C-alpha positions in Angstrom: 116.2 76.5 33.6 115.2 79.4 35.9 115.1 80.0 38.8 118.4 78.4 39.7 117.7 76.1 42.6 120.6 73.6 42.6 122.7 74.7 45.7 126.1 74.3 43.9 124.9 76.1 40.8 123.6 78.9 43.1 127.0 79.2 44.8 128.8 79.3 41.5 126.4 82.0 40.2 126.6 84.2 43.2 130.4 83.9 43.4 130.7 84.8 39.7 128.5 87.8 40.2 130.7 89.0 43.1 133.8 88.4 41.0 132.5 90.4 38.1 131.5 93.3 40.4 135.0 93.6 41.8 136.6 93.1 38.5 134.6 95.9 37.0 135.3 98.1 40.0 139.0 97.9 39.3 138.7 99.1 35.7 140.1 102.7 35.6 137.0 104.1 33.8 134.7 103.0 36.6 136.9 103.6 39.6 135.4 107.1 40.4 131.9 105.6 40.2 132.8 102.8 42.6 134.5 105.3 45.0 131.2 107.0 45.3 129.1 103.8 45.3 131.2 100.9 46.8 131.1 97.5 45.3 129.6 96.2 48.5 126.3 97.8 47.5 126.1 95.8 44.3 126.8 92.6 46.2 123.4 93.2 47.8 121.4 94.7 45.0 122.4 92.5 42.0 121.3 89.3 43.7 118.1 91.1 44.8 117.4 91.9 41.2 118.2 88.3 40.0 115.7 86.9 42.5 113.1 89.6 41.7 113.3 88.7 38.0 113.2 84.9 38.7 116.8 84.1 37.9 117.8 82.9 41.4 115.7 81.0 44.0 114.5 83.0 46.9 114.9 80.0 49.3 117.6 77.4 49.2 119.4 75.1 51.7 122.6 76.9 50.5 121.6 80.1 52.2 121.1 78.5 55.5 124.3 76.5 55.3 126.3 79.6 54.4 124.8 81.5 57.4 125.6 78.7 59.8 129.1 77.7 58.6 130.5 80.7 56.8 129.7 83.5 59.2 131.7 82.3 62.3 135.1 82.1 60.5 134.4 85.5 58.9 133.8 87.1 62.3 136.9 85.3 63.7 139.2 86.5 60.9 137.9 90.1 61.0 138.2 90.3 64.8 141.5 88.6 65.3 143.3 91.4 63.4 141.8 94.2 65.6 144.5 96.3 67.3 142.6 97.3 70.4 145.7 99.1 71.8 145.9 101.3 68.8 142.1 102.0 69.1 142.5 103.1 72.7 145.3 105.4 71.7 142.8 107.4 69.6 141.7 109.1 72.9 138.3 109.7 74.4 136.9 112.2 71.8 137.1 109.8 68.9 135.7 106.8 70.8 133.0 108.8 72.7 131.8 110.5 69.5 131.4 107.1 67.9 129.7 105.5 70.9 127.3 108.4 71.2 126.3 107.9 67.6 125.8 104.2 68.3 123.6 104.9 71.3 121.6 107.3 69.1 121.0 104.5 66.6 119.9 102.1 69.3 117.5 104.7 70.8 116.2 105.6 67.4 115.5 102.0 66.6 113.6 101.5 69.8 111.5 104.7 69.3 110.8 104.1 65.6 109.8 100.5 66.3 107.4 101.8 69.0 105.8 104.1 66.5 105.4 101.6 63.7 105.1 98.3 65.5 101.3 98.0 64.9 102.0 98.3 61.1 104.7 95.7 61.0 105.1 91.9 61.3 104.9 90.7 64.9 108.5 89.6 64.8 109.7 92.9 63.2 111.6 93.6 66.5 114.3 91.2 65.1 114.8 93.4 62.0 115.3 96.5 64.1 118.1 94.6 65.9 119.6 93.7 62.6 119.5 97.3 61.4 121.0 98.5 64.7 123.8 95.9 64.3 124.8 96.9 60.8 124.6 100.6 61.6 126.8 100.3 64.7 129.2 97.8 63.3 128.8 96.6 59.8 127.5 94.0 57.4 129.1 91.1 59.3 127.3 92.2 62.4 124.0 92.3 60.7 124.6 88.8 59.4 125.6 87.7 62.9 122.3 89.0 64.4 120.3 87.4 61.6 121.8 84.0 62.5 121.6 84.7 66.3 117.9 85.6 66.2 117.1 83.1 63.4 115.3 85.8 61.5 112.9 84.5 58.9 114.1 85.0 55.4 110.9 86.7 54.2 110.9 89.0 57.2 114.6 89.9 56.7 114.1 90.6 53.0 112.1 93.7 54.0 115.2 95.6 55.4 117.8 94.5 52.9 117.2 97.3 50.5 116.9 99.8 53.4 120.4 99.3 54.7 122.5 100.4 51.6 120.0 103.1 50.5 120.0 104.9 53.9 123.7 104.2 54.8 125.2 105.4 51.5 122.9 108.4 51.2 124.1 109.4 54.7 127.7 108.9 53.6 127.1 111.4 50.8 125.9 114.0 53.3 129.0 113.4 55.5 131.3 113.9 52.6 129.5 117.2 51.7 129.9 118.4 55.4 133.7 118.2 55.1 133.6 121.7 53.6 131.9 123.0 56.7 134.5 122.1 59.3 135.8 125.7 59.8 132.3 127.0 60.3 131.4 124.3 62.7 134.5 124.9 64.8 133.9 128.6 64.9 130.2 128.2 65.7 130.7 125.8 68.6 134.2 127.0 69.8 135.8 123.7 69.1 139.4 122.9 70.3 141.1 122.1 66.9 144.4 121.4 68.7 143.1 117.9 69.5 143.4 117.1 65.8 147.2 117.8 66.0 147.5 115.7 69.1 145.6 112.9 67.4 147.9 113.0 64.4 150.8 112.4 66.8 149.0 109.4 68.3 148.1 108.0 64.9 151.7 108.3 63.8 152.4 105.6 66.4 150.0 103.3 64.7 151.4 101.5 61.7 149.5 98.5 60.6 151.4 95.2 60.4 153.8 95.0 57.5 152.0 93.0 54.8 153.9 90.2 53.2 153.0 87.8 50.4 150.8 85.0 51.6 152.3 81.6 51.7 150.6 78.2 51.5 151.6 77.6 55.2 150.2 80.9 56.3 147.0 80.4 54.4 146.4 76.9 55.8 147.2 78.2 59.3 144.7 81.0 59.0 142.0 78.8 57.6 142.7 76.0 60.2 142.5 78.5 63.2 139.3 80.0 61.8 137.6 76.7 61.3 138.7 75.3 64.6 137.4 78.3 66.6 134.2 78.3 64.5 133.6 74.6 65.2 134.2 75.1 68.9 131.8 78.1 68.9 129.1 76.3 67.0 129.4 73.1 69.0 129.6 74.9 72.3 126.7 77.2 71.5 124.5 74.3 70.2 125.2 72.0 73.2 124.8 74.7 75.8 121.5 75.9 74.4 120.3 72.3 74.1 121.3 71.6 77.7 119.5 74.6 79.0 116.4 73.7 77.1 116.4 70.1 78.3 117.0 71.1 81.9 114.0 73.5 81.9 116.2 76.6 82.3 114.4 78.5 79.6 111.0 77.6 81.1 112.1 78.9 84.5 113.7 82.0 83.0 111.8 82.9 79.8 113.9 86.1 79.3 116.9 83.9 78.5 115.3 82.3 75.5 117.2 84.7 73.4 120.3 82.6 74.1 119.7 80.1 71.3 122.4 78.0 69.7 122.8 80.6 67.0 123.0 83.5 69.5 125.6 81.7 71.7 127.6 80.7 68.6 127.9 84.4 67.6 128.7 85.5 71.1 131.4 82.8 71.5 133.2 83.4 68.2 133.1 87.2 68.9 134.6 86.7 72.3 137.3 84.3 71.0 138.2 86.6 68.1 138.5 89.6 70.4 140.6 87.7 72.9 142.9 86.3 70.2 143.5 89.9 69.0 145.6 90.4 72.1 147.8 87.4 71.4 150.6 86.8 68.9 148.0 85.3 66.6 147.1 88.9 65.6 150.3 88.8 63.5 148.4 86.5 61.1 147.1 89.8 59.8 150.5 90.3 58.2 149.6 87.3 56.0 146.2 88.6 55.1 143.8 87.2 57.7 141.3 90.0 57.4 141.6 90.0 53.6 140.5 86.3 53.6 137.7 87.3 56.0 136.5 90.1 53.8 136.6 87.8 50.7 134.4 85.3 52.5 132.1 88.1 53.6 131.7 89.3 50.0 130.7 85.7 49.1 128.3 85.5 52.0 126.5 88.8 51.5 124.9 88.0 48.0 123.2 85.0 49.7 121.3 87.6 51.8 120.4 89.7 48.7 119.2 86.7 46.8 116.6 86.1 49.5 114.9 89.4 48.9 112.2 89.7 46.2 111.8 93.4 45.7 108.3 92.9 44.2 107.1 91.5 47.5 108.6 93.9 50.0 105.5 95.6 51.0 106.8 96.8 54.4 109.9 98.7 53.1 108.3 102.2 53.3 107.8 101.8 57.1 111.4 100.6 57.4 112.7 103.5 55.3 110.9 106.0 57.6 112.2 104.1 60.6 115.7 104.3 59.1 115.4 108.1 58.8 114.3 108.4 62.4 117.3 106.3 63.5 119.5 108.7 61.5 117.9 111.6 63.3 118.6 110.3 66.8 122.1 109.4 65.7 122.7 112.9 64.5 121.4 114.5 67.7 123.4 112.2 69.9 126.6 112.7 67.9 126.2 116.5 67.7 125.5 116.7 71.5 128.7 114.7 72.2 130.7 117.0 69.9 129.4 120.2 71.5 129.9 119.0 75.1 133.5 117.9 74.3 134.1 120.9 72.0 135.4 118.4 69.5 135.9 119.2 65.8 133.4 117.9 63.2 136.0 115.4 62.1 135.3 113.2 65.1 131.6 113.1 64.6 131.8 112.5 60.8 134.4 109.7 61.0 132.7 108.0 64.0 129.4 108.2 62.2 130.6 106.6 59.0 132.5 104.0 61.1 129.0 103.1 62.5 127.2 103.0 59.2 129.8 101.8 56.8 132.7 100.1 58.6 136.4 100.5 58.2 136.7 101.0 54.5 134.2 103.8 54.0 135.1 105.4 57.3 138.7 105.8 56.1 137.4 107.6 53.0 135.3 110.0 55.1 138.2 110.6 57.5 140.5 111.4 54.6 138.0 113.9 53.2 138.2 115.8 56.5 141.8 115.3 57.5 143.9 113.4 54.9 146.6 112.5 57.5 144.0 110.9 59.7 142.5 108.3 57.4 143.8 105.5 59.7 141.4 106.8 62.4 138.5 105.6 60.2 140.0 102.2 59.9 140.5 101.8 63.6 137.0 103.1 64.5 135.5 100.8 61.9 137.2 97.8 63.4 136.1 98.9 66.9 132.5 99.0 65.7 132.8 95.5 64.4 133.7 94.3 67.9 130.6 95.6 69.6 128.1 96.0 66.8 126.7 92.5 67.2 126.0 93.0 70.9 124.4 96.4 70.2 122.1 94.8 67.7 121.1 92.0 70.1 120.5 94.4 72.9 118.4 96.6 70.6 116.4 93.6 69.5 115.6 92.7 73.1 114.5 96.2 74.0 112.2 96.3 71.0 110.9 92.8 71.8 109.9 94.1 75.3 107.3 96.4 73.7 106.3 94.1 70.8 102.6 93.4 70.4 101.4 90.1 71.6 101.1 87.5 68.7 
């Protein structure tokens, strides 16, 4: 009976696991626990455990199919609802603090890979790109980089436990630092007036008025997501195939990164961002991003199920690398705050937007300034727009110093 290998049975099992996790998270007795440890973490870890104990198969055609066909519509639906105009209204301090943290993560990934590359798999540079993607954008960005770089499942399994362990440990530290805002402002002579100015700007932002989803709206959302996904997949596959057949990659080896998977992710990201400036962004009123997140929660367990914890021998090096990446992130964020004389709120919210996305960033923002919780949402969405590109760039920087096979 075990492990479960039938693709449909696997899909049912993983979907039921996700459903149970979210059902339990809504039970009042467990809500405080899930506020501290988001349900998303268990969407990773429970499938890891089921594979480790031989309940689910570590390899299956289902996983590859989900990566290829489920990820593009997820990215499209999450990006189409991004309100870039509202993000720009946050002002330079919020955006610069976040981007400084993102740069720190990328530099930390490059440095830590340079230190440990001799101890890791020759293709480990791909994993550092995936970590940089999830820690500058979110889980969807990590999934996008995995598909774009066609990371081997066994290799990718080594970093899957690292992401939630490091990310949510850091979130705990950020929440603790909320009590140190006054001391920070006094020590670095911060201009706290910018928080009041930001509150005025945020008051201008009001998310689209949600309304009950109708059959017509649901079909429209799904149809647009599938159409844009198909165009991205077909365009990426055909363009990569054309370049390969024409000898373009042979003449320009540096462009071999532009595989069909990479181009697919780039195309769907560009399309989703572009559509967010059109009236189609109003699909968010009918729950476009909610459908996207629901699909993401179904996709993520397929990553966890590919990780056998008993075989992850390289995790210690990735854990140390993750700590180094956090270190560079902290230095870069702190430097930006000191130079701008910005309150700790900006660094903490931007940092969590990097590591955890819109949901957890809003929690951290509320812990510092309850009236500014929407800032976390907007910065989290902003990270989702560029996180994939940050991961791909980081991967290529690490690849440049990778040991020869």
